C-alpha positions as CSV (number, residue, x, y, z in Angstrom):
1,M,17.6,18.4,-11.0
2,V,14.9,20.5,-9.4
3,R,11.3,19.5,-10.1
4,Q,9.1,22.1,-11.8
5,R,6.1,21.5,-9.4
6,P,6.6,20.6,-5.8
7,N,4.7,17.5,-4.6
8,E,4.4,16.3,-8.2
9,W,6.6,13.8,-10.0
10,T,6.9,12.8,-13.6
11,L,7.6,9.2,-14.3
12,S,11.4,9.7,-14.7
13,E,11.4,11.8,-11.4
14,A,9.5,9.1,-9.6
15,A,11.9,6.4,-10.9
16,R,14.9,8.4,-9.7
17,A,13.3,9.1,-6.3
18,L,12.6,5.4,-5.9
19,G,15.9,4.1,-7.4
20,E,13.9,2.0,-9.9
21,P,13.9,1.7,-13.7
22,E,11.0,3.5,-15.3
23,H,9.7,0.3,-17.0
24,R,8.9,-1.2,-13.6
25,L,6.7,1.8,-12.7
26,I,5.1,1.8,-16.1
27,Y,4.2,-1.8,-15.6
28,L,2.5,-1.0,-12.2
29,C,0.5,1.8,-13.9
30,E,-0.5,-0.4,-16.8
31,K,-1.7,-3.1,-14.4
32,L,-3.7,-0.5,-12.5
33,V,-1.7,-1.1,-9.3
34,V,-0.8,2.6,-9.0
35,Q,-3.2,5.1,-10.6
36,P,-1.7,8.7,-10.9
37,D,-3.4,11.2,-8.6
38,V,-2.2,14.2,-10.5
39,Q,-2.4,13.3,-14.2
40,E,-2.9,10.2,-16.2
41,A,-1.2,9.9,-19.6
42,E,-3.8,10.8,-22.2
43,G,-2.3,9.9,-25.5
44,R,0.8,10.7,-27.4
45,G,2.9,13.5,-25.9
46,S,1.2,13.5,-22.5
47,S,2.8,12.1,-19.4
48,R,1.7,10.8,-16.0
49,R,2.2,12.9,-12.9
50,F,2.3,11.4,-9.5
51,S,1.6,12.6,-5.9
52,P,3.5,11.8,-2.8
53,R,0.9,9.1,-2.0
54,N,1.6,7.6,-5.4
55,L,5.3,7.4,-4.6
56,L,4.4,5.5,-1.4
57,E,2.1,3.2,-3.4
58,F,5.0,2.5,-5.8
59,A,7.4,1.7,-3.0
60,V,4.9,-0.6,-1.2
61,A,4.1,-2.4,-4.5
62,L,7.7,-2.9,-5.4
63,R,8.4,-4.3,-1.9
64,L,5.5,-6.7,-2.2
65,R,6.7,-7.7,-5.7
66,E,10.2,-8.4,-4.2
67,A,8.4,-10.9,-1.9
68,E,6.9,-12.5,-5.1
69,I,3.4,-11.4,-4.3
70,P,1.4,-11.6,-7.6
71,T,0.6,-8.2,-9.2
72,S,-3.2,-8.9,-8.9
73,I,-2.8,-9.2,-5.1
74,V,-0.5,-6.2,-4.9
75,A,-3.2,-4.1,-6.7
76,I,-5.7,-5.1,-4.1
77,V,-3.3,-4.2,-1.2
78,I,-2.8,-0.8,-2.7
79,Y,-6.5,-0.2,-3.3
80,V,-7.3,-1.3,0.3
81,L,-4.5,0.9,1.6
82,R,-6.2,3.9,0.1
83,A,-9.5,2.9,1.7
84,F,-7.7,2.3,5.0
85,E,-6.3,5.9,4.8
86,T,-9.9,7.2,4.9
87,G,-10.8,5.0,7.9
88,A,-7.6,5.9,9.7
89,G,-8.4,9.6,9.2
90,K,-11.6,9.1,11.4
91,M,-9.5,7.6,14.2
92,I,-6.4,9.9,13.8
93,P,-7.5,13.4,12.9
94,G,-5.5,14.7,9.9
95,F,-4.1,11.3,9.0
96,E,-2.8,11.4,5.4
97,L,-0.5,9.2,3.5
98,P,2.5,9.4,3.4
99,D,3.0,12.5,5.5
100,S,1.4,11.1,8.7
101,L,3.8,8.1,8.5
102,R,6.9,10.4,8.1
103,A,6.2,12.6,11.1
104,A,7.8,12.3,14.5
105,H,6.0,9.7,16.6
106,A,4.3,8.4,13.5
107,P,1.9,5.4,14.0
108,D,3.3,2.0,12.9
109,L,1.2,0.8,10.0
110,R,1.9,-2.6,8.5
111,A,0.3,-4.8,5.9
112,V,0.2,-8.5,6.6
113,I,-0.6,-11.2,4.1
114,S,-1.2,-14.5,5.9
115,D,-1.1,-17.8,4.1
116,G,-1.2,-15.9,0.8
117,N,-5.0,-15.3,1.1
118,K,-5.8,-13.1,4.0
119,L,-4.9,-9.4,4.2
120,Y,-4.7,-7.5,7.5
121,F,-3.4,-4.1,8.5
122,T,-2.0,-3.5,11.9
123,L,-1.9,0.0,13.4
124,R,0.1,0.8,16.5
125,R,0.1,4.3,18.1
126,G,2.7,4.9,20.7
127,A,3.3,2.1,23.2
128,S,-0.2,0.7,22.9
129,A,-0.8,-2.8,21.5
130,P,-1.5,-2.7,17.7
131,K,-5.0,-2.9,16.5
132,I,-5.7,-5.4,13.7
133,Y,-8.0,-4.6,10.8
134,G,-9.1,-6.7,8.0
135,G,-9.0,-10.4,7.3
136,L,-9.9,-9.7,3.7
137,D,-10.1,-12.9,1.7
138,L,-7.8,-12.2,-1.2
139,N,-8.9,-15.3,-3.1
140,A,-12.4,-14.0,-3.3
141,L,-11.2,-10.7,-4.6
142,S,-8.3,-11.6,-6.8
143,P,-8.9,-13.3,-10.1
144,S,-7.5,-11.1,-12.9
145,G,-9.4,-7.8,-13.2
146,T,-10.1,-6.9,-9.6
147,K,-13.8,-6.3,-9.1
148,R,-14.0,-3.1,-7.2
149,S,-17.5,-3.9,-5.9
150,A,-16.2,-7.2,-4.4
151,V,-13.3,-5.3,-2.7
152,E,-15.7,-2.7,-1.3
153,R,-18.0,-5.5,0.1
154,E,-15.0,-7.0,1.8
155,L,-13.9,-3.6,3.1
156,A,-17.3,-2.9,4.6
157,R,-17.0,-6.1,6.5
158,A,-13.5,-5.3,7.7
159,K,-13.7,-1.6,8.5
160,R,-13.5,-2.0,12.3
161,P,-10.8,-3.7,14.3
162,T,-11.1,-7.5,14.0
163,R,-11.7,-9.8,16.9
164,R,-8.5,-10.7,18.8
165,V,-6.4,-12.6,16.3
166,S,-4.1,-15.3,17.5
167,P,-0.6,-15.2,16.3
168,S,-1.2,-18.6,14.6
169,E,-3.5,-16.8,12.1
170,F,-0.6,-14.7,11.0
171,G,1.7,-17.6,10.3
172,H,4.4,-19.5,12.1
173,P,8.1,-19.9,11.9
174,E,9.8,-21.7,9.1
175,G,8.9,-25.4,8.8
176,S,5.2,-24.9,9.4
177,N,2.3,-25.0,7.0
178,H,1.7,-21.2,7.3
179,T,3.3,-18.3,5.4
180,R,3.3,-14.7,6.2
181,V,4.5,-11.6,4.4
182,E,4.6,-8.4,6.5
183,V,5.7,-5.0,5.3
184,S,6.0,-1.9,7.4
185,I,4.3,0.8,5.4
186,T,5.6,3.4,8.0
187,R,9.2,2.3,7.3
188,I,8.7,2.4,3.6
189,A,7.1,5.9,3.9
190,Q,10.1,7.1,5.9
191,D,12.5,5.7,3.4
192,V,11.0,7.2,0.2
193,R,12.9,10.3,-0.9
194,L,10.3,13.0,-1.3
195,E,12.7,15.9,-1.1
196,D,14.8,17.2,-4.0
């Protein structure tokens, strides 16, 4: 089936592209994890329409949910990812999600949740060492109904690369007291089917 408008997806088209049932995407929209860029449903008979960035957000959210990350935390990760896109655009001219992660020689962007309460992003360009951003305290941001102002305060604190972070802050191998969930946003962007 050919989409009517390029770079826009209906809910059913997004579900097909992601290989997920529609009800999982509806749940993420209703919990404000993914907010449609193109069109929000506005009553009976209208439907949501999604951008390529929204498809990436769905894919990242679904991957984090597979790792049993609570929806409230997933919503924060997606919100911060959007803010990170703006900051990355200042470092990498023309940076735009998901296209910049699908291009040849794309930077390696990852989200890391350490000990269930700290959010970091790592960004590696070429052979250079990755830069680490964040250290956002998810517990301070999380209780149900994410407060955008609290997230924005934490973001302002975390906009520049953090100090050198020791690997121990990112968690240890099994058997330790630390946990770590890491997802490659670059890999997810490359795996999402945006073509018909």
